[in-house]
C-alpha positions in Angstrom: 4.3 13.9 -20.5 4.7 10.4 -19.8 8.1 9.2 -18.8 9.1 6.8 -16.3 10.7 8.7 -13.5 13.9 11.2 -13.9 16.4 12.2 -11.8 13.8 15.6 -10.8 11.7 12.2 -8.8 12.3 11.1 -5.5 12.8 7.5 -5.5 9.4 6.0 -3.6 7.9 7.4 -6.9 7.6 5.4 -9.9 5.3 4.9 -13.3 4.0 7.3 -15.4 1.2 10.1 -14.9 -2.1 8.1 -15.1 -0.5 5.3 -13.3 2.0 6.4 -10.3 3.9 3.3 -7.4 4.2 5.2 -4.0 6.1 3.1 -1.7 5.2 4.4 1.6 6.8 3.8 5.3 3.9 4.2 7.6 4.2 5.5 10.8 0.5 4.6 12.8 -0.3 6.1 15.9 0.4 10.4 15.4 -1.5 12.7 16.0 -1.9 14.5 12.6 -1.6 12.7 9.2 1.3 14.1 7.5 4.4 13.6 5.3 8.1 13.3 7.1 10.5 12.9 4.5 12.1 10.3 2.4 13.0 6.6 4.5 15.1 4.4 2.5 13.2 4.3 -0.1 9.5 5.4 0.4 8.1 8.2 1.4 7.9 8.1 5.9 4.3 8.9 6.3 3.4 9.6 10.1 -0.5 8.4 9.7 -3.0 9.5 12.3 -4.7 6.0 12.8 -3.9 2.7 14.8 -2.7 0.1 12.4 -6.0 -2.4 13.5 -8.5 -3.1 11.0 -7.4 -1.4 8.2 -7.4 1.7 9.3 -3.9 2.4 9.3 -3.9 1.6 5.0 -7.5 3.7 5.3 -6.2 6.9 6.1 -2.5 6.9 4.5 -5.0 6.2 0.8 -7.1 8.4 2.3 -4.3 11.4 2.4 -3.0 10.6 -0.7 -6.2 10.7 -2.3 -6.4 14.2 -0.4 -3.3 15.9 -1.6 -3.2 14.3 -5.6 -7.0 15.8 -5.2 -8.8 12.7 -7.0 -11.2 10.0 -5.0 -10.7 8.1 -2.6 -11.3 4.9 -5.3 -8.0 6.3 -7.7 -5.6 5.0 -4.6 -5.4 1.3 -3.8 -3.2 -0.6 -1.8 -1.4 -3.4 -3.9 1.5 -4.6 -1.2 2.2 -4.5 2.3 -1.6 -4.4 3.6 0.4 -5.5 7.0 3.5 -4.0 7.0 4.7 -1.1 7.7 6.8 -0.7 3.9 3.3 0.2 1.7 3.1 0.1 -2.0 -0.1 2.2 -3.4 -0.9 2.7 -7.3 -2.9 5.8 -7.9 -4.5 7.0 -11.3 -3.4 10.0 -11.8 -2.7 12.4 -14.5 -0.5 14.3 -12.7 3.3 15.3 -13.3 5.4 12.7 -11.2 7.2 16.0 -9.5 4.0 18.0 -9.2 2.6 14.6 -7.0 5.5 15.2 -5.0 5.0 18.8 -4.7 1.7 17.8 -3.5 2.7 14.1 -1.1 6.0 16.1 0.8 4.1 19.8 1.5 3.4 20.8 4.6 6.4 17.3 5.5 7.3 18.4 8.8 10.4 16.0 10.8 
């Protein structure tokens, strides 16, 4: 259960079980937080928080943790604190295909 990204994984997901990296393109100020789909190598998320005082970053981390059924401390912002493009590191033992499925679940264009 530990290979790097395979052909079944989206480009925004890299790493291995236990240490995933998720590239996110954030669109803050939405009515609800949720996945929209892929955008230029990132998982595009509409975020129900403004990009002020790290609130959007916290909301994205909360969303990822909730979808993957992890404690919030298992999700860390690694890069892009003040950018729309962000990189999150996730301590999660799920297989990559399952990580992608859970984050895409309910994606709405």
